[in-house]
C-alpha angles and dihedrals in degrees: 000000000000118000116247109260118251114249112262122248087255093053092047091051092050091048093054095042091054090058089068117095114265094011116120129176095278093049090047090053092050091050092047093052091044089055091046091056094048124089112271090244091062093051091047091049089054091050090049091050091052091049091048090048094054094041101045110025116093135184110246111243090216108039101018089231121137116253143147088247136047114245092036124232092259093054093054100036106121091200093065127089101244091181088076122064124190111204115211136171103234141014088250087066090058091053090050093050093046090056090061093059087210098111126060103169130095129280140221119202115206095191092227141346136267107279113168093186088059092044091247111142133167090277092062092056134071092257102117091060090052091053090047090053090054093045090052089066135236096085113117102169137023115197115204106219100171122143113272095248131119091263092043091053092048091050091048091054091049091050092046091056093046095045098045088056086062092054098244125137111255122200134168133216112267113278093235084101110112112257113256094016128129124231093233092060097052127096123255090248094054092047092046091052090048092055095045093046098044115150135216112256115234 
C-alpha cells in the first residue's frame, strides 16, 4: 500500500498562513506567490523576524502589553502618570495611542473583549490583573478605551461595574469615535480628541 504523500512546501505554507486572523485561502495564495517572487534574502529575513518575535517578545506582567522586557518600558517609565490606566483590547491599540503623543499614562491590555457567542467570558481576558492593580492602590482613574462595537460596549459596562465597586473614577474615550471602528484604524487626530474629550461613565 503506497504511503500518503507528504504535503508540499507550498501546501504547508498555505496551511499555516490560513491560521492567521483574516487570512483565507485566496489571501494565503496571494501571500505565497508574493513571497515566491521576492529575493530569497527577503523571505529569509521574514522568517528570521518571526523567529525573533516568538523567541524574544514577552507579555508584560503589569500592563499586558507586548515587549522585549518584563516589565515593559511603559510600566517602568518614571515620566508617565501611573495613577491613570487606559484599558484597550489589543497591543496594536497601545501602538496607535502612542503615535498620537496625547496620552502619557499607563495601559492595560485585555487581549480581547467579552464575546459570549465566541465563548469568551471575563475569565478568558486579562481583567483580574487590572482589578488587582486598582486594589493595590495609587490608581485614580481608569479610562475605558475599548472599540465602539457591541462586544466592546458590553465589556466596558462589565468593567465599569467592577471598577466602581473599587471606588476608582471610570471614564471612557469620547464617543466621537465612529461606531463599529477599531482604534488601530483611526487617525492620530481622532484618537487624540477622544483622549482629551473622555467622559465619565454613568
